[in-house]
The first five atom37 places (N, CA, C, CB, O) and aatype in JSON, in Angstrom:
{
  "aatype": [12, 11, 1, 9, 6, 0, 9, 19, 14, 8, 7, 1, 12, 3, 11, 16, 13, 6, 7, 10, 11, 5, 10, 3, 10, 7, 7, 10, 16, 18, 18, 6, 19, 11, 7, 1, 7, 5, 12, 14, 1, 14, 5, 19, 8, 0, 7, 1, 7, 16, 16, 15, 13, 16, 14, 0, 13, 2, 19, 2, 0, 10, 9, 19, 10, 19, 19, 11, 3, 15, 12, 19, 3, 16, 19, 0, 6, 2, 19, 10, 2, 15, 15, 15, 16, 7, 10, 0, 7, 6, 7, 11, 10, 13, 9, 15, 3, 19, 3, 3, 0, 19, 3, 9, 7, 15, 11, 16, 1, 7, 6, 0, 0, 9],
  "atom_mask": [
    [1, 1, 1, 1, 1],
    [1, 1, 1, 1, 1],
    [1, 1, 1, 1, 1],
    [1, 1, 1, 1, 1],
    [1, 1, 1, 1, 1],
    [1, 1, 1, 1, 1],
    [1, 1, 1, 1, 1],
    [1, 1, 1, 1, 1],
    [1, 1, 1, 1, 1],
    [1, 1, 1, 1, 1],
    [1, 1, 1, 0, 1],
    [1, 1, 1, 1, 1],
    [1, 1, 1, 1, 1],
    [1, 1, 1, 1, 1],
    [1, 1, 1, 1, 1],
    [1, 1, 1, 1, 1],
    [1, 1, 1, 1, 1],
    [1, 1, 1, 1, 1],
    [1, 1, 1, 0, 1],
    [1, 1, 1, 1, 1],
    [1, 1, 1, 1, 1],
    [1, 1, 1, 1, 1],
    [1, 1, 1, 1, 1],
    [1, 1, 1, 1, 1],
    [1, 1, 1, 1, 1],
    [1, 1, 1, 0, 1],
    [1, 1, 1, 0, 1],
    [1, 1, 1, 1, 1],
    [1, 1, 1, 1, 1],
    [1, 1, 1, 1, 1],
    [1, 1, 1, 1, 1],
    [1, 1, 1, 1, 1],
    [1, 1, 1, 1, 1],
    [1, 1, 1, 1, 1],
    [1, 1, 1, 0, 1],
    [1, 1, 1, 1, 1],
    [1, 1, 1, 0, 1],
    [1, 1, 1, 1, 1],
    [1, 1, 1, 1, 1],
    [1, 1, 1, 1, 1],
    [1, 1, 1, 1, 1],
    [1, 1, 1, 1, 1],
    [1, 1, 1, 1, 1],
    [1, 1, 1, 1, 1],
    [1, 1, 1, 1, 1],
    [1, 1, 1, 1, 1],
    [1, 1, 1, 0, 1],
    [1, 1, 1, 1, 1],
    [1, 1, 1, 0, 1],
    [1, 1, 1, 1, 1],
    [1, 1, 1, 1, 1],
    [1, 1, 1, 1, 1],
    [1, 1, 1, 1, 1],
    [1, 1, 1, 1, 1],
    [1, 1, 1, 1, 1],
    [1, 1, 1, 1, 1],
    [1, 1, 1, 1, 1],
    [1, 1, 1, 1, 1],
    [1, 1, 1, 1, 1],
    [1, 1, 1, 1, 1],
    [1, 1, 1, 1, 1],
    [1, 1, 1, 1, 1],
    [1, 1, 1, 1, 1],
    [1, 1, 1, 1, 1],
    [1, 1, 1, 1, 1],
    [1, 1, 1, 1, 1],
    [1, 1, 1, 1, 1],
    [1, 1, 1, 1, 1],
    [1, 1, 1, 1, 1],
    [1, 1, 1, 1, 1],
    [1, 1, 1, 1, 1],
    [1, 1, 1, 1, 1],
    [1, 1, 1, 1, 1],
    [1, 1, 1, 1, 1],
    [1, 1, 1, 1, 1],
    [1, 1, 1, 1, 1],
    [1, 1, 1, 1, 1],
    [1, 1, 1, 1, 1],
    [1, 1, 1, 1, 1],
    [1, 1, 1, 1, 1],
    [1, 1, 1, 1, 1],
    [1, 1, 1, 1, 1],
    [1, 1, 1, 1, 1],
    [1, 1, 1, 1, 1],
    [1, 1, 1, 1, 1],
    [1, 1, 1, 0, 1],
    [1, 1, 1, 1, 1],
    [1, 1, 1, 1, 1],
    [1, 1, 1, 0, 1],
    [1, 1, 1, 1, 1],
    [1, 1, 1, 0, 1],
    [1, 1, 1, 1, 1],
    [1, 1, 1, 1, 1],
    [1, 1, 1, 1, 1],
    [1, 1, 1, 1, 1],
    [1, 1, 1, 1, 1],
    [1, 1, 1, 1, 1],
    [1, 1, 1, 1, 1],
    [1, 1, 1, 1, 1],
    [1, 1, 1, 1, 1],
    [1, 1, 1, 1, 1],
    [1, 1, 1, 1, 1],
    [1, 1, 1, 1, 1],
    [1, 1, 1, 1, 1],
    [1, 1, 1, 0, 1],
    [1, 1, 1, 1, 1],
    [1, 1, 1, 1, 1],
    [1, 1, 1, 1, 1],
    [1, 1, 1, 1, 1],
    [1, 1, 1, 0, 1],
    [1, 1, 1, 1, 1],
    [1, 1, 1, 1, 1],
    [1, 1, 1, 1, 1],
    [1, 1, 1, 1, 1]
  ],
  "atom_positions": [
    [[93.79, 70.37, 112.32], [95.36, 71.0, 112.02], [95.82, 70.56, 110.7], [96.56, 70.46, 113.13], [95.48, 69.43, 110.34]],
    [[96.48, 71.24, 109.98], [97.11, 71.02, 108.8], [98.6, 71.08, 108.78], [96.62, 71.89, 107.93], [99.3, 71.77, 109.52]],
    [[98.96, 70.37, 107.95], [100.55, 70.28, 107.58], [100.67, 70.96, 106.32], [101.17, 68.71, 107.41], [99.92, 70.76, 105.36]],
    [[101.89, 72.01, 106.35], [101.88, 72.84, 105.13], [103.43, 72.69, 104.87], [101.26, 74.49, 105.31], [104.33, 73.0, 105.64]],
    [[103.52, 72.17, 103.67], [105.04, 71.77, 103.12], [105.3, 72.86, 102.08], [105.16, 70.12, 102.35], [104.45, 72.84, 101.19]],
    [[106.13, 73.7, 101.93], [106.46, 74.76, 101.16], [107.93, 74.47, 100.45], [106.42, 76.04, 102.08], [108.96, 74.29, 101.1]],
    [[107.89, 74.46, 99.33], [109.3, 74.08, 98.63], [109.47, 75.41, 97.84], [109.29, 72.55, 97.52], [108.73, 75.73, 96.91]],
    [[110.54, 76.18, 98.32], [111.11, 77.47, 97.85], [112.3, 77.45, 97.28], [111.22, 78.36, 98.79], [113.04, 76.5, 97.53]],
    [[112.69, 78.4, 96.49], [114.15, 78.49, 96.08], [115.05, 78.95, 97.22], [114.32, 79.47, 94.87], [114.73, 79.89, 97.96]],
    [[116.14, 78.3, 97.33], [117.05, 78.54, 98.28], [117.14, 80.15, 98.63], [118.37, 77.93, 97.79], [117.06, 80.55, 99.79]],
    [[117.31, 81.05, 97.47], [117.5, 82.34, 97.5], [116.68, 83.01, 98.09], [0.0, 0.0, 0.0], [117.01, 84.09, 98.59]],
    [[115.27, 82.47, 98.18], [114.18, 83.09, 98.55], [113.88, 82.65, 100.15], [113.04, 82.73, 97.5], [112.86, 83.1, 100.68]],
    [[114.71, 81.84, 100.88], [114.45, 81.22, 102.04], [114.3, 82.1, 103.05], [115.34, 80.36, 102.34], [113.41, 81.9, 103.87]],
    [[115.15, 83.21, 103.15], [115.34, 84.23, 104.23], [114.14, 84.91, 104.27], [116.49, 85.19, 104.04], [113.54, 84.88, 105.34]],
    [[113.62, 85.56, 103.27], [112.49, 86.54, 102.89], [111.25, 85.53, 103.35], [112.47, 87.07, 101.05], [110.32, 86.03, 103.98]],
    [[111.25, 84.31, 103.08], [110.2, 83.45, 103.32], [110.09, 83.49, 105.15], [110.58, 81.83, 102.55], [109.07, 83.75, 105.79]],
    [[111.19, 83.22, 105.6], [111.34, 82.92, 107.03], [110.95, 84.29, 107.76], [112.9, 82.4, 107.4], [110.21, 84.24, 108.74]],
    [[111.4, 85.42, 107.31], [110.89, 86.78, 107.81], [109.48, 86.98, 107.75], [111.47, 87.86, 107.06], [108.84, 87.56, 108.62]],
    [[108.97, 86.43, 106.6], [107.27, 86.62, 106.57], [106.64, 85.72, 107.49], [0.0, 0.0, 0.0], [105.54, 86.05, 107.94]],
    [[107.16, 84.64, 107.83], [106.45, 83.65, 108.63], [106.7, 84.05, 110.21], [107.01, 82.11, 108.26], [105.98, 83.65, 111.12]],
    [[107.76, 84.85, 110.34], [107.96, 85.2, 111.71], [106.99, 86.13, 112.25], [109.23, 85.73, 111.88], [106.73, 86.13, 113.45]],
    [[106.3, 87.11, 111.24], [105.55, 87.82, 111.71], [104.03, 87.31, 111.97], [105.69, 88.81, 111.0], [103.15, 88.08, 112.34]],
    [[103.85, 85.98, 111.73], [102.75, 85.41, 111.86], [102.68, 84.95, 113.32], [102.61, 84.41, 110.87], [101.55, 84.79, 113.78]],
    [[103.81, 84.7, 114.15], [103.69, 84.1, 115.63], [103.08, 82.83, 115.7], [102.87, 84.97, 116.55], [102.11, 82.53, 116.39]],
    [[103.85, 81.95, 114.8], [103.6, 80.44, 114.57], [104.32, 79.71, 115.66], [104.11, 79.92, 113.12], [105.39, 80.13, 116.1]],
    [[103.8, 78.72, 116.05], [104.68, 77.89, 117.2], [106.09, 77.36, 116.85], [0.0, 0.0, 0.0], [106.92, 77.07, 117.72]],
    [[106.32, 77.24, 115.49], [107.46, 76.74, 115.12], [107.52, 76.28, 113.65], [0.0, 0.0, 0.0], [106.5, 76.23, 112.96]],
    [[108.75, 75.93, 113.18], [108.77, 75.35, 111.83], [109.95, 74.46, 111.67], [108.79, 76.44, 110.77], [110.82, 74.52, 112.54]],
    [[110.09, 73.6, 110.62], [111.08, 72.8, 110.5], [111.51, 73.03, 108.9], [110.65, 71.32, 110.96], [110.67, 73.02, 108.01]],
    [[112.97, 73.24, 108.65], [113.14, 73.19, 107.14], [114.41, 72.46, 106.9], [113.18, 74.66, 106.44], [115.33, 72.36, 107.72]],
    [[114.37, 71.96, 105.69], [115.49, 71.21, 105.1], [115.98, 71.75, 103.94], [115.17, 69.9, 104.82], [115.22, 72.35, 103.18]],
    [[117.26, 71.62, 103.68], [117.72, 72.18, 102.26], [117.65, 70.93, 101.37], [119.36, 72.87, 102.24], [118.15, 69.86, 101.72]],
    [[117.03, 71.09, 100.25], [116.76, 69.89, 99.37], [117.2, 70.15, 97.87], [115.18, 69.51, 99.41], [117.45, 71.3, 97.52]],
    [[117.27, 69.16, 97.04], [117.41, 69.53, 95.73], [116.37, 68.73, 94.95], [118.82, 69.32, 95.24], [115.92, 67.62, 95.24]],
    [[116.04, 69.52, 93.86], [115.07, 68.87, 92.93], [114.95, 69.55, 91.57], [0.0, 0.0, 0.0], [115.53, 70.6, 91.3]],
    [[114.2, 68.9, 90.77], [114.18, 69.48, 89.48], [112.57, 69.77, 89.17], [114.93, 68.43, 88.36], [111.64, 69.05, 89.55]],
    [[112.47, 71.02, 88.39], [111.21, 71.5, 88.12], [111.3, 72.11, 86.71], [0.0, 0.0, 0.0], [111.95, 71.61, 85.79]],
    [[110.51, 73.35, 86.62], [110.38, 74.04, 85.48], [111.46, 75.19, 85.45], [108.98, 74.53, 85.36], [111.83, 75.67, 84.38]],
    [[111.92, 75.6, 86.62], [112.78, 76.44, 86.67], [114.15, 76.0, 86.15], [112.77, 76.86, 87.87], [114.72, 74.94, 86.43]],
    [[114.62, 77.04, 85.29], [116.01, 76.58, 84.84], [117.09, 76.65, 85.91], [116.49, 77.44, 83.66], [117.07, 77.5, 86.8]],
    [[118.05, 75.67, 85.78], [119.25, 75.51, 86.56], [120.41, 76.44, 86.15], [119.68, 74.11, 86.47], [120.79, 76.48, 84.98]],
    [[120.96, 77.14, 87.07], [121.92, 78.2, 86.72], [123.28, 77.2, 86.26], [122.21, 79.36, 88.16], [123.62, 76.1, 86.7]],
    [[123.87, 78.03, 85.23], [125.33, 77.37, 84.9], [126.19, 77.72, 86.04], [126.07, 77.94, 83.47], [126.0, 78.75, 86.68]],
    [[127.2, 76.82, 86.32], [128.06, 76.8, 87.51], [129.52, 77.09, 86.52], [127.95, 75.11, 88.56], [129.71, 76.38, 85.53]],
    [[130.34, 78.02, 86.83], [131.75, 78.06, 86.34], [132.78, 77.51, 87.15], [132.13, 79.33, 86.09], [133.04, 78.11, 88.2]],
    [[133.32, 76.65, 86.9], [134.59, 76.11, 87.63], [135.99, 76.43, 87.06], [134.51, 74.61, 87.68], [136.17, 76.36, 85.84]],
    [[136.9, 76.75, 87.8], [138.16, 77.06, 87.49], [138.33, 78.4, 86.79], [0.0, 0.0, 0.0], [137.25, 78.88, 86.43]],
    [[139.15, 78.97, 86.58], [139.22, 80.26, 86.21], [138.38, 80.72, 84.81], [140.67, 80.5, 86.1], [138.89, 81.18, 83.79]],
    [[137.2, 80.52, 85.02], [136.31, 80.74, 83.87], [136.43, 80.03, 82.58], [0.0, 0.0, 0.0], [135.94, 80.55, 81.58]],
    [[137.06, 78.85, 82.53], [137.22, 78.16, 81.58], [136.17, 77.03, 81.31], [138.39, 77.77, 81.71], [135.86, 76.63, 80.19]],
    [[135.77, 76.66, 82.28], [134.88, 75.15, 82.43], [133.47, 75.58, 82.99], [135.68, 73.88, 83.68], [133.43, 76.14, 84.08]],
    [[132.39, 75.35, 82.35], [131.23, 75.51, 83.14], [130.3, 74.43, 82.72], [130.61, 76.9, 83.0], [130.31, 73.85, 81.63]],
    [[129.47, 74.21, 83.74], [128.49, 73.15, 83.86], [127.05, 73.28, 84.37], [129.05, 72.28, 84.61], [126.7, 74.14, 85.18]],
    [[126.35, 72.49, 83.91], [124.82, 72.9, 84.41], [124.47, 71.73, 85.45], [123.55, 72.95, 83.01], [124.52, 70.58, 85.01]],
    [[124.13, 71.9, 86.72], [123.88, 70.94, 87.76], [122.62, 70.35, 87.44], [123.88, 71.54, 89.15], [121.74, 70.98, 86.85]],
    [[122.51, 69.12, 87.82], [121.27, 68.11, 87.56], [120.22, 68.7, 88.39], [121.52, 66.46, 88.01], [119.08, 68.47, 88.0]],
    [[120.35, 69.44, 89.49], [119.23, 69.89, 90.3], [119.32, 71.12, 90.89], [118.98, 69.04, 91.26], [120.46, 71.55, 91.07]],
    [[118.24, 71.91, 91.3], [118.24, 73.17, 91.78], [118.28, 72.89, 93.39], [116.95, 74.04, 91.2], [117.83, 71.85, 93.87]],
    [[118.81, 73.85, 94.12], [118.97, 73.83, 95.53], [117.5, 74.64, 96.03], [120.53, 74.63, 96.0], [117.04, 75.67, 95.54]],
    [[117.02, 73.94, 96.98], [115.74, 74.71, 97.39], [115.58, 74.52, 98.94], [114.35, 74.13, 96.56], [116.41, 73.94, 99.63]],
    [[114.5, 75.02, 99.37], [114.39, 74.72, 100.87], [113.07, 74.31, 101.0], [114.7, 75.93, 101.86], [112.15, 74.9, 100.43]],
    [[112.86, 73.08, 101.89], [111.39, 72.52, 102.21], [111.14, 72.96, 103.56], [111.21, 70.84, 102.13], [111.81, 72.52, 104.5]],
    [[110.22, 73.79, 103.71], [109.68, 74.32, 104.88], [108.33, 73.49, 105.47], [109.37, 75.79, 104.56], [107.25, 73.56, 104.9]],
    [[108.51, 72.88, 106.43], [107.25, 72.2, 107.16], [106.67, 72.93, 108.43], [107.68, 70.73, 107.65], [107.37, 73.28, 109.37]],
    [[105.46, 73.09, 108.36], [104.7, 73.63, 109.44], [103.4, 73.01, 109.83], [104.47, 74.93, 109.17], [102.73, 72.61, 108.88]],
    [[102.97, 72.87, 110.88], [101.7, 72.33, 111.27], [100.97, 73.29, 111.92], [101.8, 71.18, 112.09], [101.43, 73.64, 113.01]],
    [[99.73, 73.93, 111.47], [98.87, 75.05, 112.09], [97.51, 74.75, 112.07], [99.02, 76.35, 111.4], [97.04, 73.9, 111.32]],
    [[96.83, 75.42, 112.89], [95.52, 75.14, 113.22], [94.66, 75.73, 111.87], [95.12, 75.86, 114.74], [95.01, 76.7, 111.2]],
    [[93.7, 75.05, 111.71], [92.86, 75.04, 110.63], [92.73, 76.48, 109.98], [91.54, 74.49, 111.08], [92.87, 76.77, 108.79]],
    [[92.42, 77.35, 111.09], [91.84, 78.75, 110.9], [93.25, 79.62, 110.57], [90.92, 79.34, 112.42], [93.17, 80.8, 110.25]],
    [[94.3, 79.05, 110.66], [95.78, 79.69, 110.02], [95.96, 79.27, 108.61], [97.2, 79.14, 110.84], [96.6, 80.08, 107.93]],
    [[95.61, 78.35, 108.1], [95.91, 77.79, 106.89], [96.01, 78.87, 105.68], [94.86, 76.75, 106.65], [97.09, 78.96, 105.11]],
    [[95.09, 79.54, 105.32], [95.0, 80.48, 104.4], [96.02, 81.64, 104.72], [93.6, 80.92, 104.32], [96.79, 82.1, 103.87]],
    [[95.96, 82.02, 105.89], [96.92, 83.24, 106.17], [98.32, 82.64, 105.98], [96.76, 83.91, 107.77], [99.0, 83.35, 105.24]],
    [[98.92, 81.57, 106.41], [100.24, 81.02, 106.32], [100.4, 80.78, 104.86], [100.45, 79.72, 107.19], [101.46, 81.11, 104.34]],
    [[99.44, 80.23, 104.13], [99.95, 79.95, 102.46], [99.94, 81.07, 101.73], [99.03, 78.97, 101.59], [100.68, 81.14, 100.75]],
    [[99.04, 82.21, 102.12], [99.23, 83.62, 101.49], [100.61, 84.2, 101.77], [98.16, 84.64, 102.06], [101.32, 84.69, 100.9]],
    [[100.94, 84.1, 103.06], [102.2, 84.63, 103.4], [103.52, 83.99, 102.76], [102.27, 84.56, 104.82], [104.55, 84.59, 102.49]],
    [[103.26, 82.68, 102.58], [104.56, 82.05, 101.95], [104.6, 82.46, 100.35], [104.53, 80.26, 102.14], [105.52, 82.84, 99.63]],
    [[103.33, 82.24, 100.12], [103.17, 82.75, 98.52], [103.72, 83.99, 98.28], [101.7, 82.9, 98.01], [104.55, 84.09, 97.37]],
    [[103.38, 85.08, 98.99], [103.8, 86.58, 98.83], [105.27, 86.77, 99.16], [102.93, 87.56, 99.8], [105.92, 87.62, 98.56]],
    [[105.83, 85.99, 100.11], [107.16, 86.43, 100.45], [108.29, 85.36, 99.63], [107.31, 86.41, 102.19], [109.5, 85.54, 99.69]],
    [[107.74, 84.41, 98.98], [108.66, 83.5, 98.08], [108.53, 83.6, 96.63], [108.42, 82.08, 98.38], [109.41, 83.13, 95.91]],
    [[107.5, 84.17, 96.15], [107.33, 84.19, 94.69], [107.59, 85.45, 93.96], [106.05, 83.81, 94.39], [107.12, 86.54, 94.28]],
    [[108.35, 85.22, 92.99], [108.84, 86.38, 91.98], [108.0, 86.32, 90.9], [110.33, 86.27, 91.44], [108.22, 87.21, 90.07]],
    [[107.08, 85.52, 90.62], [106.23, 85.43, 89.57], [106.6, 84.47, 88.37], [0.0, 0.0, 0.0], [105.82, 84.25, 87.44]],
    [[107.92, 83.89, 88.48], [108.17, 82.86, 87.53], [107.79, 81.53, 87.55], [109.27, 82.79, 87.4], [107.65, 81.0, 88.65]],
    [[107.58, 80.9, 86.53], [107.1, 79.38, 86.5], [108.21, 78.68, 87.36], [106.99, 78.68, 84.84], [109.36, 79.13, 87.4]],
    [[107.86, 77.68, 87.97], [108.8, 76.68, 88.71], [109.51, 77.01, 89.8], [0.0, 0.0, 0.0], [110.62, 76.52, 90.04]],
    [[108.83, 78.02, 90.67], [109.63, 78.57, 91.59], [109.41, 77.68, 92.84], [109.33, 80.06, 91.77], [110.07, 77.82, 93.87]],
    [[108.46, 76.79, 92.66], [108.25, 75.86, 94.15], [106.83, 75.23, 94.11], [0.0, 0.0, 0.0], [106.19, 75.2, 93.06]],
    [[106.36, 74.73, 95.31], [105.29, 74.33, 95.46], [104.75, 74.28, 96.92], [105.3, 73.27, 94.84], [105.57, 74.22, 97.84]],
    [[103.56, 74.29, 97.16], [102.97, 74.45, 98.47], [101.84, 73.32, 98.38], [102.38, 76.04, 98.77], [100.95, 73.22, 97.53]],
    [[102.16, 72.43, 99.59], [101.25, 71.31, 99.9], [100.78, 71.39, 101.12], [101.8, 70.07, 99.76], [101.46, 71.68, 102.1]],
    [[99.29, 71.07, 101.11], [98.51, 71.33, 102.29], [97.84, 69.83, 102.64], [97.35, 72.59, 101.98], [97.11, 69.27, 101.81]],
    [[98.14, 69.24, 103.9], [97.49, 68.02, 104.19], [96.9, 67.84, 105.53], [98.36, 67.02, 103.98], [97.26, 68.58, 106.44]],
    [[95.96, 66.87, 105.75], [95.59, 66.98, 107.25], [96.33, 66.31, 108.18], [94.33, 66.55, 107.5], [97.1, 65.44, 107.79]],
    [[96.22, 66.58, 109.46], [96.96, 66.21, 110.53], [96.0, 65.68, 111.66], [97.8, 67.37, 110.97], [95.28, 66.4, 112.35]],
    [[96.08, 64.58, 111.73], [94.94, 63.79, 112.84], [95.26, 64.09, 114.33], [95.0, 61.98, 112.72], [94.33, 64.18, 115.13]],
    [[96.59, 64.25, 114.73], [96.93, 64.39, 115.87], [98.4, 64.73, 116.22], [96.52, 63.38, 116.39], [99.23, 64.25, 115.45]],
    [[98.86, 65.44, 117.23], [100.05, 65.94, 117.34], [100.32, 65.7, 118.85], [100.13, 67.38, 116.83], [99.45, 65.82, 119.71]],
    [[101.49, 65.38, 119.05], [101.86, 65.27, 120.53], [103.11, 65.94, 120.94], [101.99, 63.86, 120.92], [104.18, 65.73, 120.37]],
    [[102.97, 66.75, 121.95], [104.31, 67.45, 122.63], [105.07, 66.43, 123.29], [103.98, 68.63, 123.76], [104.48, 65.78, 124.15]],
    [[106.31, 66.16, 123.04], [107.19, 65.14, 123.64], [107.34, 65.52, 125.09], [108.61, 65.04, 122.91], [107.05, 64.74, 125.99]],
    [[107.87, 66.91, 125.32], [108.01, 67.16, 126.52], [107.04, 67.39, 127.54], [0.0, 0.0, 0.0], [107.27, 67.08, 128.71]],
    [[105.89, 67.95, 127.15], [104.88, 68.22, 127.96], [103.64, 67.07, 127.89], [104.43, 69.63, 127.58], [102.71, 67.02, 128.69]],
    [[103.83, 66.2, 126.83], [102.9, 65.33, 126.67], [101.4, 65.99, 126.32], [102.95, 64.53, 127.89], [100.4, 65.28, 126.33]],
    [[101.36, 67.05, 126.08], [99.96, 67.57, 125.46], [99.7, 67.12, 124.1], [99.87, 69.13, 125.4], [100.64, 66.82, 123.36]],
    [[98.34, 67.05, 123.7], [98.15, 66.59, 122.53], [96.98, 67.72, 121.66], [97.68, 65.01, 122.78], [96.33, 68.65, 122.12]],
    [[97.03, 67.28, 120.51], [96.01, 68.17, 119.61], [96.69, 69.65, 119.52], [0.0, 0.0, 0.0], [97.86, 69.89, 119.79]],
    [[95.76, 70.54, 119.13], [96.24, 71.83, 118.75], [97.2, 72.61, 119.84], [95.0, 72.66, 118.44], [97.99, 73.52, 119.58]],
    [[96.92, 72.05, 121.1], [98.03, 72.7, 122.26], [99.23, 72.26, 122.02], [97.8, 72.33, 123.8], [100.19, 72.95, 122.38]],
    [[99.42, 71.15, 121.42], [100.62, 70.66, 121.2], [101.62, 71.46, 120.02], [100.31, 69.25, 120.87], [102.83, 71.26, 119.91]],
    [[100.87, 72.32, 119.26], [101.52, 72.91, 118.34], [101.83, 74.32, 118.67], [100.85, 72.78, 117.21], [102.46, 75.02, 117.87]]
  ]
}
């Protein structure tokens, strides 16, 4: 099993979720996160257009999935295709090993738990 963590721009989150729904995955978790990378941060205008500032961080989504080894390439490609516009600094995709998983309700272990 593999854990896939995808950091994608907040504005691309819905398109990424739609792409992942087509894969019939067991489930996923996401968090709204902030971070800094190569992507420029947008200027924010406050008050009647007289004041603007650049926030310290971009707002992103962190999507976490655990999938069978056979699904890793399919899921990674799906996330890349649905979240990327081709600009530098749009996010990251991390893939790591998962030794075991346990479903709390049914107490099943391994791939059956995901």
